[in-house]
Each structure stands twice: as C-alpha cells, then as structure tokens.
BAROVEX-865866 format. One record per residue (C-alpha): residue number from 1; residue in three letters; x, y, z. Coordinates in Angstrom, 2 decimals. Layout:
<nodes>
<node resi="NUM" resn="Ala" xx="X" yy="Y" zz="Z"/>
...
</nodes>
This chain:
<nodes>
<node resi="1" resn="Tyr" xx="89.35" yy="111.02" zz="90.16"/>
<node resi="2" resn="Gly" xx="86.35" yy="110.08" zz="92.24"/>
<node resi="3" resn="Ser" xx="84.11" yy="112.34" zz="94.29"/>
<node resi="4" resn="Ser" xx="81.32" yy="112.19" zz="96.80"/>
<node resi="5" resn="Val" xx="78.90" yy="114.59" zz="98.42"/>
<node resi="6" resn="Leu" xx="77.33" yy="114.46" zz="101.87"/>
<node resi="7" resn="Phe" xx="73.86" yy="116.01" zz="102.08"/>
<node resi="8" resn="Ser" xx="72.25" yy="117.69" zz="105.08"/>
<node resi="9" resn="Asp" xx="69.92" yy="114.70" zz="105.55"/>
<node resi="10" resn="Gly" xx="72.93" yy="112.34" zz="105.94"/>
<node resi="11" resn="Ser" xx="72.65" yy="110.77" zz="102.49"/>
<node resi="12" resn="Ile" xx="75.72" yy="110.39" zz="100.26"/>
<node resi="13" resn="Ala" xx="76.17" yy="110.32" zz="96.48"/>
<node resi="14" resn="Thr" xx="79.30" yy="109.38" zz="94.52"/>
<node resi="15" resn="Ser" xx="80.64" yy="109.85" zz="91.01"/>
<node resi="16" resn="Phe" xx="83.84" yy="109.46" zz="89.02"/>
<node resi="17" resn="Gln" xx="85.63" yy="111.25" zz="86.21"/>
<node resi="18" resn="Lys" xx="84.68" yy="110.25" zz="82.66"/>
<node resi="19" resn="Lys" xx="87.90" yy="110.52" zz="80.64"/>
<node resi="20" resn="Ala" xx="87.85" yy="111.68" zz="77.05"/>
<node resi="21" resn="Leu" xx="90.58" yy="111.45" zz="74.43"/>
<node resi="22" resn="Glu" xx="90.55" yy="115.26" zz="74.24"/>
<node resi="23" resn="Tyr" xx="91.16" yy="116.17" zz="77.89"/>
<node resi="24" resn="Gly" xx="89.10" yy="119.36" zz="77.62"/>
<node resi="25" resn="Cys" xx="86.08" yy="117.15" zz="76.93"/>
<node resi="26" resn="Thr" xx="86.62" yy="115.05" zz="80.06"/>
<node resi="27" resn="Leu" xx="83.69" yy="115.18" zz="82.49"/>
<node resi="28" resn="Asp" xx="85.16" yy="115.82" zz="85.94"/>
<node resi="29" resn="Ala" xx="84.03" yy="113.89" zz="89.01"/>
<node resi="30" resn="Val" xx="82.48" yy="116.80" zz="90.92"/>
<node resi="31" resn="Gly" xx="80.74" yy="118.05" zz="87.78"/>
<node resi="32" resn="Gln" xx="79.15" yy="114.61" zz="87.54"/>
<node resi="33" resn="Leu" xx="77.50" yy="115.31" zz="90.91"/>
<node resi="34" resn="Ala" xx="75.63" yy="118.38" zz="89.58"/>
<node resi="35" resn="Tyr" xx="72.58" yy="116.43" zz="88.45"/>
<node resi="36" resn="Ile" xx="72.41" yy="114.50" zz="91.71"/>
<node resi="37" resn="Ile" xx="72.81" yy="117.70" zz="93.76"/>
<node resi="38" resn="Glu" xx="70.03" yy="119.43" zz="91.82"/>
<node resi="39" resn="Lys" xx="67.75" yy="116.39" zz="92.14"/>
<node resi="40" resn="Arg" xx="68.38" yy="115.97" zz="95.90"/>
<node resi="41" resn="Cys" xx="68.07" yy="119.68" zz="96.64"/>
<node resi="42" resn="Asn" xx="64.52" yy="119.69" zz="95.23"/>
<node resi="43" resn="Ile" xx="63.47" yy="117.19" zz="97.91"/>
<node resi="44" resn="Met" xx="62.14" yy="118.67" zz="101.12"/>
<node resi="45" resn="Thr" xx="62.04" yy="117.34" zz="104.68"/>
<node resi="46" resn="Asp" xx="59.45" yy="118.07" zz="107.36"/>
<node resi="47" resn="Asp" xx="61.37" yy="120.27" zz="109.81"/>
<node resi="48" resn="Asn" xx="62.11" yy="123.70" zz="108.34"/>
<node resi="49" resn="Glu" xx="61.47" yy="127.39" zz="107.99"/>
<node resi="50" resn="Arg" xx="60.63" yy="127.43" zz="104.29"/>
<node resi="51" resn="Glu" xx="56.96" yy="127.53" zz="103.20"/>
<node resi="52" resn="Cys" xx="55.73" yy="125.10" zz="100.55"/>
<node resi="53" resn="Lys" xx="52.60" yy="125.38" zz="98.39"/>
<node resi="54" resn="Asp" xx="50.66" yy="123.23" zz="100.88"/>
<node resi="55" resn="Lys" xx="51.57" yy="125.70" zz="103.69"/>
<node resi="56" resn="Gln" xx="53.54" yy="123.09" zz="105.62"/>
<node resi="57" resn="Lys" xx="57.02" yy="124.00" zz="106.74"/>
<node resi="58" resn="His" xx="59.81" yy="122.09" zz="105.01"/>
<node resi="59" resn="Lys" xx="63.61" yy="122.17" zz="104.90"/>
<node resi="60" resn="Met" xx="65.60" yy="121.95" zz="101.69"/>
<node resi="61" resn="Ile" xx="68.21" yy="119.22" zz="101.54"/>
<node resi="62" resn="Arg" xx="71.59" yy="120.86" zz="100.79"/>
<node resi="63" resn="Pro" xx="75.08" yy="119.56" zz="100.05"/>
<node resi="64" resn="Val" xx="77.23" yy="120.12" zz="103.13"/>
<node resi="65" resn="Leu" xx="80.56" yy="118.43" zz="102.24"/>
<node resi="66" resn="Ile" xx="82.24" yy="117.44" zz="98.96"/>
<node resi="67" resn="Val" xx="85.46" yy="115.52" zz="98.48"/>
<node resi="68" resn="Gln" xx="87.31" yy="114.70" zz="95.25"/>
<node resi="69" resn="Ala" xx="90.31" yy="112.37" zz="95.44"/>
<node resi="70" resn="Asp" xx="92.83" yy="111.00" zz="92.98"/>
<node resi="71" resn="Gln" xx="94.04" yy="107.40" zz="92.71"/>
<node resi="72" resn="Tyr" xx="96.49" yy="107.99" zz="95.59"/>
<node resi="73" resn="Gly" xx="93.85" yy="109.24" zz="98.01"/>
<node resi="74" resn="Ile" xx="94.92" yy="112.89" zz="97.78"/>
<node resi="75" resn="Ala" xx="91.91" yy="115.21" zz="98.13"/>
<node resi="76" resn="His" xx="91.76" yy="117.93" zz="95.45"/>
<node resi="77" resn="Ala" xx="89.60" yy="121.02" zz="95.17"/>
<node resi="78" resn="Pro" xx="86.94" yy="120.78" zz="92.45"/>
<node resi="79" resn="Phe" xx="88.18" yy="121.81" zz="89.01"/>
<node resi="80" resn="Ala" xx="87.10" yy="125.17" zz="87.51"/>
<node resi="81" resn="Pro" xx="83.79" yy="124.08" zz="85.91"/>
<node resi="82" resn="Ala" xx="82.62" yy="122.43" zz="89.14"/>
<node resi="83" resn="Arg" xx="83.80" yy="125.37" zz="91.28"/>
<node resi="84" resn="Ala" xx="81.86" yy="127.72" zz="89.01"/>
<node resi="85" resn="Tyr" xx="78.76" yy="125.51" zz="89.19"/>
<node resi="86" resn="Leu" xx="78.86" yy="125.32" zz="92.99"/>
<node resi="87" resn="Ser" xx="79.51" yy="129.03" zz="93.50"/>
<node resi="88" resn="Glu" xx="77.08" yy="130.32" zz="90.85"/>
<node resi="89" resn="His" xx="74.18" yy="128.05" zz="91.78"/>
<node resi="90" resn="Gly" xx="73.92" yy="128.83" zz="95.47"/>
<node resi="91" resn="Tyr" xx="76.16" yy="126.23" zz="97.09"/>
<node resi="92" resn="Thr" xx="78.84" yy="128.60" zz="98.41"/>
<node resi="93" resn="Asn" xx="78.30" yy="127.48" zz="102.02"/>
<node resi="94" resn="Cys" xx="79.12" yy="123.87" zz="101.16"/>
<node resi="95" resn="Tyr" xx="82.49" yy="122.65" zz="102.42"/>
<node resi="96" resn="Val" xx="85.16" yy="120.88" zz="100.37"/>
<node resi="97" resn="Leu" xx="87.95" yy="118.65" zz="101.71"/>
<node resi="98" resn="Val" xx="91.39" yy="119.33" zz="100.22"/>
<node resi="99" resn="His" xx="94.92" yy="118.29" zz="101.06"/>
<node resi="100" resn="Ser" xx="97.45" yy="121.08" zz="101.40"/>
<node resi="101" resn="Arg" xx="100.94" yy="121.64" zz="102.72"/>
<node resi="102" resn="Tyr" xx="100.03" yy="125.06" zz="104.07"/>
<node resi="103" resn="Cys" xx="97.39" yy="126.82" zz="106.12"/>
<node resi="104" resn="Thr" xx="97.88" yy="130.52" zz="106.74"/>
<node resi="105" resn="Thr" xx="97.82" yy="131.20" zz="110.50"/>
<node resi="106" resn="Lys" xx="97.97" yy="129.20" zz="113.73"/>
<node resi="107" resn="Ser" xx="95.15" yy="129.32" zz="116.23"/>
<node resi="108" resn="Asp" xx="95.48" yy="129.04" zz="120.01"/>
<node resi="109" resn="Asp" xx="95.55" yy="125.24" zz="119.63"/>
<node resi="110" resn="Asp" xx="98.89" yy="124.23" zz="118.08"/>
<node resi="111" resn="Asp" xx="97.31" yy="121.17" zz="116.43"/>
<node resi="112" resn="Val" xx="94.74" yy="123.24" zz="114.53"/>
<node resi="113" resn="Glu" xx="95.67" yy="125.89" zz="111.99"/>
<node resi="114" resn="Lys" xx="93.18" yy="128.14" zz="110.22"/>
<node resi="115" resn="Glu" xx="92.75" yy="131.39" zz="108.36"/>
<node resi="116" resn="Glu" xx="91.58" yy="134.44" zz="110.30"/>
<node resi="117" resn="Asp" xx="88.05" yy="134.02" zz="108.91"/>
<node resi="118" resn="Gly" xx="87.99" yy="130.34" zz="109.91"/>
<node resi="119" resn="Ser" xx="87.78" yy="129.08" zz="106.32"/>
<node resi="120" resn="Cys" xx="90.73" yy="126.69" zz="106.57"/>
<node resi="121" resn="Ile" xx="90.43" yy="124.02" zz="109.24"/>
<node resi="122" resn="Val" xx="92.89" yy="121.17" zz="109.71"/>
<node resi="123" resn="Val" xx="90.99" yy="117.90" zz="109.89"/>
<node resi="124" resn="Glu" xx="93.95" yy="115.52" zz="109.78"/>
<node resi="125" resn="Asn" xx="97.72" yy="115.79" zz="109.46"/>
<node resi="126" resn="Asp" xx="99.55" yy="113.12" zz="107.44"/>
<node resi="127" resn="Glu" xx="103.21" yy="113.28" zz="108.51"/>
<node resi="128" resn="Leu" xx="104.33" yy="110.82" zz="105.81"/>
<node resi="129" resn="Arg" xx="103.37" yy="113.17" zz="103.00"/>
<node resi="130" resn="Asp" xx="103.48" yy="116.35" zz="105.11"/>
<node resi="131" resn="Leu" xx="99.94" yy="117.13" zz="103.97"/>
<node resi="132" resn="Gln" xx="97.04" yy="118.46" zz="105.98"/>
<node resi="133" resn="Leu" xx="93.42" yy="117.64" zz="105.21"/>
<node resi="134" resn="Leu" xx="91.56" yy="120.94" zz="105.20"/>
<node resi="135" resn="Gln" xx="87.88" yy="121.77" zz="105.18"/>
<node resi="136" resn="Val" xx="87.31" yy="124.86" zz="102.99"/>
<node resi="137" resn="Arg" xx="84.06" yy="126.60" zz="102.04"/>
<node resi="138" resn="Val" xx="83.28" yy="126.79" zz="98.31"/>
<node resi="139" resn="Asp" xx="83.14" yy="130.59" zz="98.41"/>
<node resi="140" resn="His" xx="86.81" yy="130.61" zz="99.51"/>
<node resi="141" resn="Leu" xx="87.81" yy="128.65" zz="96.40"/>
<node resi="142" resn="Val" xx="86.52" yy="131.20" zz="93.88"/>
<node resi="143" resn="Pro" xx="87.18" yy="134.91" zz="93.32"/>
<node resi="144" resn="Asp" xx="84.45" yy="137.44" zz="94.08"/>
<node resi="145" resn="Ser" xx="82.04" yy="137.89" zz="91.18"/>
<node resi="146" resn="Pro" xx="82.35" yy="141.20" zz="89.35"/>
<node resi="147" resn="Asn" xx="79.53" yy="143.74" zz="89.52"/>
<node resi="148" resn="Met" xx="78.36" yy="143.38" zz="85.93"/>
<node resi="149" resn="Gly" xx="75.80" yy="146.21" zz="86.27"/>
<node resi="150" resn="Gly" xx="78.33" yy="148.65" zz="87.64"/>
<node resi="151" resn="Gly" xx="75.63" yy="150.37" zz="89.68"/>
<node resi="152" resn="Ile" xx="73.61" yy="151.24" zz="86.57"/>
<node resi="153" resn="Leu" xx="70.90" yy="148.73" zz="87.44"/>
<node resi="154" resn="Asn" xx="70.18" yy="150.55" zz="90.69"/>
<node resi="155" resn="Cys" xx="69.55" yy="153.79" zz="88.80"/>
<node resi="156" resn="Leu" xx="67.09" yy="152.11" zz="86.42"/>
<node resi="157" resn="Ser" xx="64.88" yy="150.57" zz="89.10"/>
</nodes>
C-alpha cells in the first residue's frame, strides 16, 4: 500500500507500508503519514483567524485529503490505527478517497450519489470494475466515541 496527503496549503506528502514478518507489526501507509501531518500542522501561514504569540494572525496548515491505494490502484480507507489517529487527534474534517461498489442514496443528479448528510460523494465511476471513487470524511469512518465520564465530570466541576 502507498498513501498520500494533500494539505490546505497545496503541498503533498507520500508514504508507503513497511511490511513486517509478523503482520500485526507492519507499519501501515497512512500511519506513516502521522509524523509528517504533525510536523506540517505546526507550520502557520499568514492569512488566518488564529492568534500567535507575536499577535499576528496565522492559519494552521491542515490535511484536507488522504488516499491509500493498493498495488492495483484500488483506494482503501485507512486501517484501524490510522483511523483512530486521525479521528482522535483532531483531523475528523479531513476527507479520504475510497473505492466502493455502493453509495446509499441518489441525489437529484443521476451521476452523483451521496448519503443524506453529504458524506459520500462520487468522484469517478469505473465501469470496468463497477467501483465508484468516493470522498468520505474521517468522522464517517469511525464510530462515535463513548462518553467515558458518563456525566459525572459535569457534576464535579
């Protein structure tokens, strides 16, 4: 597998899977991007709403699109460790490209299918494999996080 990430400033970074004899020890391609994402997201640009220490306004560079593909060019969702990293470290609004045979509902345009919340958008339809290239937000790839405090934390504060 190989993967790449497109950042909000237009820059791109790539990585590939590092296979291990014990598959559970394999370092997946999207997971390999974690260091690069963290490093790039600490860089700021000049046109933003966020205040820096020097009181100038700056914008954080964010990942906007991630793709992971196998040797056949099929786009896969990030594997569990990478999905957890992206969702638990504030990158839930990043989009991921995935191939799928299905998308839940049709929109007014017959060529574009999407879920009711707009999370599944057909980018390309490959008739040879009957696959659609979808753009899906990271937060639609993971279950909702449980409320670990169960409301108790609100009572203590």
